[in-house]
Legacy VTK file of the C-alpha trace (Angstrom):
# vtk DataFile Version 3.0
C-alpha trace
ASCII
DATASET POLYDATA
POINTS 664 float
-0.079 -0.026 -0.252
2.857 2.421 1.043
4.961 1.361 -2.237
1.745 2.179 -4.595
1.558 5.877 -3.159
5.526 6.290 -2.931
5.972 7.003 -6.535
3.578 10.355 -6.548
5.034 11.505 -2.883
8.081 11.550 -4.399
7.221 13.345 -7.837
5.107 15.905 -5.636
8.448 16.405 -3.497
10.216 16.964 -6.622
8.391 19.064 -7.956
7.842 21.471 -4.732
11.662 21.559 -4.420
12.287 22.648 -8.408
9.591 25.145 -7.686
10.741 26.554 -4.715
14.654 27.263 -6.107
15.584 30.643 -7.491
15.800 31.302 -11.094
20.093 31.451 -10.614
19.691 28.034 -8.952
17.839 26.527 -11.544
20.323 27.566 -13.840
22.724 26.292 -11.734
20.587 22.831 -11.843
20.846 23.149 -16.077
24.468 23.629 -16.205
25.445 20.279 -13.711
22.549 18.591 -15.598
23.784 19.301 -19.070
27.281 17.992 -18.226
25.603 14.610 -17.341
25.768 12.529 -20.624
22.742 10.733 -22.283
20.299 13.585 -20.746
18.570 15.193 -23.652
18.751 18.685 -23.536
14.787 19.390 -23.991
14.530 17.178 -20.954
16.570 19.163 -18.953
15.428 22.977 -20.530
11.929 21.521 -19.655
13.100 20.559 -16.177
14.567 23.453 -15.682
11.959 26.235 -17.027
10.430 27.097 -13.542
7.224 25.723 -14.767
6.855 22.300 -13.915
4.215 21.274 -11.710
2.904 17.657 -10.631
0.100 17.503 -13.132
2.528 18.777 -16.091
4.990 16.106 -15.003
2.193 13.429 -15.095
1.732 14.421 -18.831
5.072 14.254 -20.257
6.394 10.524 -19.927
9.961 11.032 -21.008
10.323 14.004 -18.303
8.409 11.811 -15.746
10.720 8.820 -16.281
13.956 10.973 -16.067
12.283 12.540 -12.611
11.433 8.850 -11.426
15.097 7.619 -12.058
16.295 10.083 -9.464
19.059 11.112 -11.553
18.167 14.880 -10.743
18.008 14.835 -7.332
21.528 14.514 -6.328
21.922 17.458 -8.506
19.325 19.510 -6.957
20.089 18.506 -3.418
23.352 19.822 -4.063
22.324 23.159 -5.900
19.840 23.619 -2.806
22.707 22.758 -0.205
20.463 19.877 1.272
22.836 17.356 0.335
22.852 14.674 3.559
23.394 10.917 2.569
23.500 8.026 5.284
27.138 7.279 6.451
26.424 3.737 5.463
24.468 3.068 2.318
25.582 6.282 0.951
21.687 6.930 -0.097
19.667 10.276 -0.049
16.782 10.522 1.732
15.124 10.195 -1.647
17.031 7.428 -2.837
16.329 5.974 0.497
12.713 6.261 0.075
12.635 5.160 -3.708
13.967 1.548 -2.499
10.035 1.408 -1.338
9.406 1.393 -5.263
12.499 -0.525 -6.189
12.127 -3.521 -3.833
8.454 -3.857 -4.552
8.941 -7.958 -5.237
11.618 -8.278 -2.101
8.662 -6.548 0.155
6.409 -9.204 -0.942
9.050 -12.030 -0.444
9.626 -10.863 3.178
8.285 -13.582 5.704
8.563 -11.086 8.754
8.849 -7.576 10.239
12.607 -8.424 10.633
13.387 -8.671 6.923
10.977 -6.059 6.157
12.749 -3.810 8.350
16.543 -4.403 6.739
15.030 -4.411 3.448
13.197 -0.931 3.482
12.904 2.028 5.515
14.054 5.618 5.707
16.777 8.138 7.096
17.330 9.183 10.290
19.639 10.470 13.411
21.630 8.229 15.358
20.927 8.408 18.860
21.748 7.123 22.151
18.563 6.040 24.004
18.777 5.085 27.952
15.668 2.995 28.708
14.355 2.154 32.023
12.888 -0.825 33.941
10.988 -3.346 31.396
8.143 -2.824 33.663
7.683 1.029 32.671
6.509 1.299 28.859
5.231 5.051 29.099
5.783 6.604 26.136
8.428 9.027 28.230
10.182 6.464 30.416
13.416 6.532 27.871
15.918 9.071 28.116
17.952 10.335 25.081
21.567 10.735 26.034
23.347 11.832 22.454
21.823 12.741 18.947
24.397 12.574 15.810
24.381 15.056 13.051
25.425 12.858 10.067
22.514 10.520 9.432
22.101 6.835 8.844
19.152 4.337 7.218
16.997 2.041 9.238
17.913 -0.902 7.034
21.309 -0.870 7.843
20.975 -0.319 11.501
18.230 -2.836 11.589
20.843 -5.486 10.411
23.714 -4.350 12.181
21.533 -5.011 15.507
20.338 -8.419 14.012
24.073 -9.407 13.794
25.190 -7.906 17.021
27.321 -5.708 15.115
28.120 -2.300 16.677
28.019 0.798 14.418
30.309 3.990 15.059
28.698 7.414 13.760
31.542 9.815 11.687
31.629 11.623 14.689
33.072 8.736 16.615
33.110 8.120 20.400
30.590 5.174 21.760
28.589 3.228 19.166
24.878 3.839 18.502
21.754 1.387 17.884
19.271 3.422 17.294
18.007 6.247 15.099
15.269 8.921 15.515
13.156 8.794 12.476
11.997 12.348 11.409
9.627 13.443 8.460
12.531 15.411 6.381
11.974 18.890 5.027
14.341 17.623 1.588
11.161 14.793 0.926
8.147 16.046 3.145
5.363 14.131 1.449
7.324 10.821 0.606
9.124 10.783 4.260
5.598 11.460 6.396
4.361 8.462 4.118
7.031 6.309 5.132
6.461 6.997 8.779
2.723 6.486 8.327
3.700 2.835 7.819
2.858 0.161 10.647
6.278 -1.057 9.746
8.441 2.575 10.617
5.422 4.043 13.205
4.966 1.072 14.774
7.243 -1.874 14.580
10.493 0.232 14.078
9.666 2.604 16.783
8.998 -0.073 19.293
12.155 -1.638 18.622
13.827 1.812 19.415
11.597 2.046 22.596
12.058 -1.223 24.246
14.203 -3.750 21.847
10.588 -5.231 21.161
8.909 -5.280 17.880
5.309 -5.070 18.902
5.812 -3.713 22.882
4.975 -0.423 22.407
2.725 1.624 19.776
0.682 5.001 19.406
1.742 8.235 17.881
3.190 9.121 21.730
6.144 6.964 21.400
7.265 9.174 17.832
6.576 12.359 20.143
8.467 11.342 23.420
11.158 10.147 21.202
11.424 13.820 19.267
10.928 15.725 22.841
13.888 14.193 24.305
16.123 14.577 21.697
15.314 17.923 21.346
16.289 18.753 25.198
19.518 17.007 24.579
20.300 18.698 21.194
19.596 22.607 22.362
22.230 22.113 25.382
25.555 23.367 24.488
28.536 21.056 23.995
29.797 19.117 26.746
33.330 20.609 27.971
35.866 18.192 26.620
35.205 14.594 25.836
32.614 12.190 27.199
33.366 9.583 29.303
31.738 7.157 27.237
33.185 8.188 23.862
36.775 8.241 25.236
36.572 4.799 26.478
34.962 3.575 23.249
37.634 5.137 21.556
40.335 3.568 23.419
38.989 0.623 23.510
38.472 0.246 19.608
42.333 1.289 19.639
44.130 -0.309 22.203
41.790 -3.277 23.607
43.863 -6.622 22.519
46.895 -5.391 21.607
47.887 -3.066 24.354
49.362 -3.514 28.096
48.943 -2.625 31.505
51.345 -1.964 34.293
51.566 -5.279 36.515
52.024 -2.890 39.756
49.541 -0.387 39.584
47.205 -1.411 36.335
47.760 1.642 34.959
47.257 1.137 30.911
46.916 1.098 28.120
50.540 0.825 27.371
51.141 0.294 23.493
54.462 -1.714 23.480
55.054 -2.468 19.980
57.931 -3.291 17.766
60.304 -4.646 20.028
59.843 -7.512 22.353
63.031 -6.341 24.058
61.948 -3.553 26.113
65.156 -2.653 27.418
67.028 -2.201 24.073
65.860 1.027 23.492
64.495 2.100 27.141
66.300 5.816 27.606
67.463 6.032 23.822
66.887 9.410 22.525
64.769 10.006 19.563
64.635 13.747 17.900
63.568 15.831 21.275
62.318 13.191 23.314
63.376 10.209 24.864
61.895 6.524 25.042
60.751 5.553 28.605
59.250 1.827 28.597
58.335 1.862 32.524
55.251 2.990 33.874
54.292 6.340 33.289
52.349 6.225 37.076
54.527 4.489 39.383
57.757 3.921 37.142
57.591 -0.218 37.474
59.555 -1.731 34.486
60.043 -5.142 32.875
62.069 -6.126 30.033
60.350 -8.638 29.347
56.909 -8.042 27.463
55.577 -11.445 28.624
55.355 -9.843 32.267
52.890 -7.003 31.053
49.418 -7.941 31.556
47.191 -7.148 28.582
45.131 -4.063 29.138
41.835 -4.870 30.975
39.817 -1.772 29.146
40.056 0.426 32.436
40.506 3.827 31.153
42.745 5.664 33.658
41.259 8.630 35.809
44.589 10.759 34.524
43.143 10.430 30.809
39.346 11.252 31.433
40.957 14.111 33.671
43.023 15.383 30.376
39.744 15.340 28.130
38.094 17.912 30.683
37.924 21.823 29.586
36.596 24.505 32.184
33.066 23.823 33.132
33.160 28.014 33.414
33.815 28.592 30.034
31.005 30.231 27.783
29.543 27.471 25.562
27.071 28.140 23.044
24.459 25.862 21.246
26.238 25.103 17.476
25.004 25.558 14.054
24.802 21.862 13.427
22.532 21.794 16.704
20.537 24.491 15.882
19.725 22.887 12.604
18.952 19.377 14.242
16.490 21.033 16.567
14.602 22.739 13.875
14.303 19.323 12.070
13.300 17.472 14.962
10.434 20.524 15.331
9.525 20.432 11.456
8.893 16.938 12.155
6.837 17.593 15.368
4.530 19.881 14.101
3.507 17.099 11.254
2.935 14.513 13.678
1.619 16.646 16.202
-1.605 19.210 15.977
0.101 22.492 16.605
-3.226 24.404 16.208
-4.952 26.103 19.024
-7.365 22.893 19.453
-4.470 20.540 19.791
-3.101 18.688 22.873
0.346 20.935 22.210
-1.232 24.356 22.756
-3.622 22.920 25.383
-0.035 22.028 27.535
1.131 25.759 26.948
-2.033 27.008 28.142
-2.089 25.237 31.633
1.600 26.548 31.829
0.446 30.373 31.174
-2.638 30.489 33.348
-0.146 28.817 36.166
-2.035 25.353 36.212
-0.323 22.328 38.153
1.715 20.461 35.632
1.678 16.738 36.853
1.450 13.336 35.576
-2.084 13.540 36.373
-2.958 16.592 34.625
-1.832 15.428 31.132
1.798 16.318 30.907
3.671 12.992 31.016
7.201 14.753 31.171
8.381 18.124 31.191
10.176 17.357 27.923
6.359 17.130 26.240
6.215 20.878 27.370
9.110 21.840 25.961
7.990 20.335 22.364
4.970 21.922 22.778
6.551 25.701 23.443
8.755 25.094 20.426
6.448 23.565 17.688
2.582 25.235 18.502
1.421 28.278 16.064
0.859 30.747 18.536
1.616 30.858 22.672
-0.627 32.504 24.802
0.703 35.316 26.115
3.135 35.742 29.369
3.930 32.331 29.172
8.025 33.046 29.607
6.876 35.266 32.823
8.446 34.406 35.902
5.696 32.880 37.444
5.345 30.470 34.583
8.844 29.598 33.908
8.942 29.096 37.730
5.999 26.723 37.988
7.653 24.574 34.771
11.419 24.566 36.628
9.736 23.998 40.230
7.992 20.715 38.091
11.103 19.548 36.884
12.770 19.237 40.225
9.858 17.553 41.787
9.992 14.972 39.200
13.626 14.291 39.467
13.183 13.861 43.133
10.418 11.717 42.622
12.662 9.631 40.668
15.666 9.750 43.392
13.047 8.290 46.084
11.774 5.482 43.629
15.708 4.105 44.306
16.362 5.529 47.890
13.321 5.827 49.271
10.616 8.681 50.466
12.381 9.260 54.106
15.038 10.646 52.346
13.708 13.519 50.984
12.785 14.376 54.741
15.935 13.876 56.350
17.860 16.049 53.238
15.132 18.844 53.978
15.360 18.670 57.669
19.278 18.542 57.532
19.729 22.245 55.501
16.485 24.013 57.126
17.815 23.024 60.334
14.344 21.609 61.418
14.733 18.540 63.517
12.305 16.212 65.092
12.552 17.543 68.264
11.392 20.870 66.956
8.220 19.279 66.111
4.931 19.747 68.133
4.440 16.903 70.934
1.935 14.682 70.597
-0.819 14.947 73.681
-1.699 11.871 76.131
-4.974 12.389 75.107
-4.520 11.094 71.439
-8.659 12.328 70.860
-7.225 16.075 71.316
-4.088 15.331 69.502
-6.189 14.880 66.477
-7.326 18.254 66.552
-4.816 19.590 63.911
-5.795 23.247 63.553
-4.925 23.858 67.204
-1.598 22.127 66.773
-1.137 23.522 63.281
-1.318 27.260 64.693
1.211 26.351 67.505
3.686 24.921 65.116
7.375 26.598 64.641
7.852 28.082 61.299
11.524 29.406 61.451
14.806 27.519 60.123
18.331 27.899 59.625
19.522 27.230 56.522
22.735 25.184 56.310
24.553 24.439 52.848
27.135 22.312 54.468
24.464 19.638 55.771
23.270 18.983 52.417
24.400 20.494 49.109
20.873 21.950 47.695
22.422 24.553 45.581
24.253 22.154 43.228
21.120 19.614 43.622
19.033 22.344 42.337
21.512 23.754 39.690
22.072 20.693 38.429
18.553 19.741 37.815
17.732 22.873 36.331
20.707 24.156 34.488
19.664 21.933 31.678
16.505 23.564 31.356
17.670 27.234 30.932
19.662 26.265 28.073
16.378 24.543 26.572
14.107 27.739 27.308
16.640 30.171 26.304
16.546 28.014 22.632
12.532 27.985 22.810
12.348 31.840 23.558
14.784 32.332 21.268
13.007 30.136 18.395
9.666 32.294 19.656
11.376 35.387 18.696
12.758 34.744 15.612
9.273 33.281 14.451
7.727 36.513 15.390
10.146 38.858 13.573
9.776 37.083 10.174
6.205 36.939 8.459
4.332 34.144 8.510
5.753 32.346 11.663
6.178 28.277 11.813
4.098 28.123 8.287
6.895 30.437 6.366
10.066 28.944 8.356
8.275 25.025 7.330
8.565 26.270 3.373
11.866 27.844 3.933
13.477 24.415 5.691
12.119 22.533 2.508
13.799 24.828 0.044
17.363 24.764 1.453
19.245 26.032 4.473
20.029 29.609 2.877
16.048 30.085 3.236
16.138 30.407 6.901
20.040 31.232 7.386
18.551 34.552 9.490
16.772 31.901 12.140
20.382 30.194 12.441
22.391 33.233 12.944
19.852 34.366 15.562
19.799 31.630 17.611
23.834 31.344 17.891
23.858 34.778 19.519
25.466 34.501 22.939
23.238 33.983 26.069
22.641 37.757 28.494
22.201 38.139 32.001
18.003 37.837 31.413
18.603 34.617 29.847
20.127 33.242 33.166
18.461 30.547 35.381
18.253 33.562 38.636
16.058 35.249 35.718
13.919 32.692 34.843
13.123 31.889 38.134
12.839 35.946 38.978
15.466 36.493 41.567
16.550 39.581 41.026
18.400 40.271 44.484
21.750 37.875 44.845
20.832 37.824 48.499
17.754 35.947 48.155
19.504 33.112 45.847
20.239 31.036 48.280
16.764 31.064 50.174
14.909 30.899 46.495
17.407 27.904 45.649
16.881 25.981 49.564
12.592 26.607 48.772
12.792 25.213 45.697
14.815 21.696 46.814
12.541 21.439 50.045
9.277 22.074 47.961
10.845 19.371 45.709
11.468 16.831 48.252
8.051 17.454 50.383
6.093 17.505 47.815
7.639 14.710 45.037
4.342 12.858 44.301
1.455 14.281 41.670
-1.066 14.247 44.509
0.993 16.374 46.608
1.294 18.981 44.287
-2.457 19.103 43.406
-5.339 20.290 45.524
-8.432 18.685 46.859
-10.609 19.980 44.193
-8.828 18.249 41.540
-8.013 15.009 43.356
-4.805 15.811 45.374
-3.913 16.939 48.616
-3.266 20.061 49.088
-5.961 22.664 50.750
-3.973 25.258 48.703
-1.625 25.689 45.726
1.813 25.315 46.583
3.275 28.633 47.330
5.466 30.928 44.940
9.360 30.135 45.860
10.608 33.619 45.611
8.793 34.473 49.113
10.093 33.511 52.128
6.811 32.981 53.740
7.113 29.789 51.462
10.226 28.549 53.078
8.234 29.394 56.376
5.027 27.277 55.493
7.567 24.178 54.178
9.134 24.218 57.457
5.803 23.777 59.297
4.749 21.067 57.058
8.133 19.036 57.737
7.339 19.789 61.295
4.136 18.593 61.097
4.927 15.756 58.881
6.940 14.506 62.020
4.152 15.610 64.489
1.903 12.815 62.116
4.494 10.288 62.160
4.817 10.355 65.982
0.859 10.787 66.610
0.516 7.409 64.099
2.968 5.880 66.253
1.841 6.717 69.797
-1.842 5.143 67.710
-0.433 2.077 66.469
1.132 1.781 70.308
-1.907 2.473 72.108
-4.049 -0.147 69.956
-1.440 -2.832 70.597
-1.493 -1.818 74.647
-5.327 -1.656 74.381
-5.511 -5.240 73.636
-4.393 -6.190 77.202
-7.781 -4.345 78.522
-9.403 -7.186 76.707
-7.101 -10.311 78.194
-7.711 -9.357 81.838
-5.257 -7.986 84.565
-3.736 -5.035 83.277
-0.752 -5.714 86.177
0.587 -8.637 83.763
2.322 -5.648 81.873
5.605 -4.210 82.263
5.775 -1.230 83.922
6.706 1.186 80.937
3.619 -0.704 79.160
1.618 0.383 82.281
1.931 3.828 82.859
1.989 4.436 78.963
-1.471 2.667 78.913
-2.483 4.400 81.930
-1.820 7.767 80.542
-3.102 7.454 77.014
-6.459 6.165 78.301
-9.414 8.530 78.299
-13.106 8.056 78.710
-14.455 4.238 78.085
-10.874 3.275 77.761
-10.134 4.683 81.297
-12.651 2.984 83.005
-11.604 -0.649 81.293
-8.620 -0.153 82.549
-9.358 0.704 86.172
-11.765 -2.177 86.336
-9.027 -4.611 85.044
-6.472 -2.775 87.898
-6.133 -3.906 91.886
-8.258 -2.504 94.411
-4.959 -0.337 95.566
-4.712 1.176 92.293
-8.548 2.061 91.960
-8.447 3.447 95.455
-5.930 5.720 94.651
-6.692 6.731 90.849
-10.372 5.695 90.600
LINES 1 665
664 0 1 2 3 4 5 6 7 8 9 10 11 12 13 14 15 16 17 18 19 20 21 22 23 24 25 26 27 28 29 30 31 32 33 34 35 36 37 38 39 40 41 42 43 44 45 46 47 48 49 50 51 52 53 54 55 56 57 58 59 60 61 62 63 64 65 66 67 68 69 70 71 72 73 74 75 76 77 78 79 80 81 82 83 84 85 86 87 88 89 90 91 92 93 94 95 96 97 98 99 100 101 102 103 104 105 106 107 108 109 110 111 112 113 114 115 116 117 118 119 120 121 122 123 124 125 126 127 128 129 130 131 132 133 134 135 136 137 138 139 140 141 142 143 144 145 146 147 148 149 150 151 152 153 154 155 156 157 158 159 160 161 162 163 164 165 166 167 168 169 170 171 172 173 174 175 176 177 178 179 180 181 182 183 184 185 186 187 188 189 190 191 192 193 194 195 196 197 198 199 200 201 202 203 204 205 206 207 208 209 210 211 212 213 214 215 216 217 218 219 220 221 222 223 224 225 226 227 228 229 230 231 232 233 234 235 236 237 238 239 240 241 242 243 244 245 246 247 248 249 250 251 252 253 254 255 256 257 258 259 260 261 262 263 264 265 266 267 268 269 270 271 272 273 274 275 276 277 278 279 280 281 282 283 284 285 286 287 288 289 290 291 292 293 294 295 296 297 298 299 300 301 302 303 304 305 306 307 308 309 310 311 312 313 314 315 316 317 318 319 320 321 322 323 324 325 326 327 328 329 330 331 332 333 334 335 336 337 338 339 340 341 342 343 344 345 346 347 348 349 350 351 352 353 354 355 356 357 358 359 360 361 362 363 364 365 366 367 368 369 370 371 372 373 374 375 376 377 378 379 380 381 382 383 384 385 386 387 388 389 390 391 392 393 394 395 396 397 398 399 400 401 402 403 404 405 406 407 408 409 410 411 412 413 414 415 416 417 418 419 420 421 422 423 424 425 426 427 428 429 430 431 432 433 434 435 436 437 438 439 440 441 442 443 444 445 446 447 448 449 450 451 452 453 454 455 456 457 458 459 460 461 462 463 464 465 466 467 468 469 470 471 472 473 474 475 476 477 478 479 480 481 482 483 484 485 486 487 488 489 490 491 492 493 494 495 496 497 498 499 500 501 502 503 504 505 506 507 508 509 510 511 512 513 514 515 516 517 518 519 520 521 522 523 524 525 526 527 528 529 530 531 532 533 534 535 536 537 538 539 540 541 542 543 544 545 546 547 548 549 550 551 552 553 554 555 556 557 558 559 560 561 562 563 564 565 566 567 568 569 570 571 572 573 574 575 576 577 578 579 580 581 582 583 584 585 586 587 588 589 590 591 592 593 594 595 596 597 598 599 600 601 602 603 604 605 606 607 608 609 610 611 612 613 614 615 616 617 618 619 620 621 622 623 624 625 626 627 628 629 630 631 632 633 634 635 636 637 638 639 640 641 642 643 644 645 646 647 648 649 650 651 652 653 654 655 656 657 658 659 660 661 662 663
């Protein structure tokens, strides 16, 4: 079904690309085609006349045959500056999609999805995917940790995956095994048609998500990959070389041939060319001196067999030498901007970007300062990032400090929730109590009369709200900055993109057409988005912190709120199914931190109350068994002080006469 429609889609894409070319560009294309042999001049002149449409192409058999052959595609892409090939098959996106036509008989002969996936496909961007537990199959339960700029084709990747053969991208570093398949602006109709096929839309996407052919389905899977990839690619380049890439490079170069020190295990040490290591040790060569000893501890043996083979452990010295200054200004690259724009372009095709679509509804929630939990329809914050980038028109005030604070607080709360799933929720209380100076002993005391102790309003009014921030007890500043620094870059990208769209007529619709024409048509957008960040783009500015003296308190408030309200229900009000009487406070206000100190003390109080109630229920069972003097002294008096009303009467009835005379 897809194969039968692919020819028309490719023809329409070709005609649209040709029509978008300027007269000068068509003239360049004509010169290139005339150089090629066996192309009739009338066909070239007709093709470059500027009057070719899909309908006229259908009426000219000779011209249609030439276009279908694909001979004009590569020259046209080169003239437009859109020449992108798979680094494995060397096919352009047009050539890869044309395989759906040329391999029709091979497709019919395929016995299963695996054979189909290695036969036909499309181009995509190599990505590294970090998957969560196999039991979590929600669309956003993944993380894209790397996006490569050099495209590749899905059939080659599937063949390598099936053969368990690693593929290293041209950029080097760690091997990649997955592709982010996009609707390509160089062939928008044909690539969209390929993505609509169950083979790519469901089977291949399921493989990327969970390494199963039919486990994950639905458009949300595509959008989750788009959103996570966008978040990764808008980050500035990492300082130095990633640890994973350095290790992979050294393993490919030295593992199996290099050696390591027999004393301190330093390696790789590349002894080669001579088995007698003492023969040239100390010999001067040019301006250097040969040293065959261990560079770390100085151990040496002239016998090569006494040197163990390198076990693949990369020394810390090598990792540290590849690091750069973290404080050095870093900016998003032009290549990353190009990838990000392509991701947004593709997402707009797959996701309704209009006012009635899901993306706009998420943006409206943010602009209205609504809660942004998973219970409110936001599966992951990157989903909102993608929505901010692709919707036709954003609500007013969406980049204000209140809305941005709402988003960033949600990011921190979800990070805390992920951590507490691994280490337990009580860690959040301990951390908060440590850096706020709020202890169990500063909480209200539970009254012996448990019925009175349950009157929480009176207890709440008497609860202390003081705090003493101690950054040394827990480094909440680094925790918050670690969670939000990537988001400051992501928000900066979106704000720059929206500014560029607002400054050009036509908004996203025009930018999409320009991307289909070629990079030169939207070079102004790329240049604008590469401008250095300013003070108003900082994390403090996003949070609305204007006074440097307030920074510590605001960061402490963000961390405390995330730790104490990590679950979705604890961030929603009761009228929508949550636990709060009122929405969470503004983290910039000092009163909010005082409220969190009260909240933590009341949590300690409720824990103590619950423990006393549990203990009291256990002791009450002794009243049903007979004489209370069988209890220990501690239990006896504990039960006596906790008993009131009917329970106290029963206690006295089960006590001895002396006790009854004295206390009855």
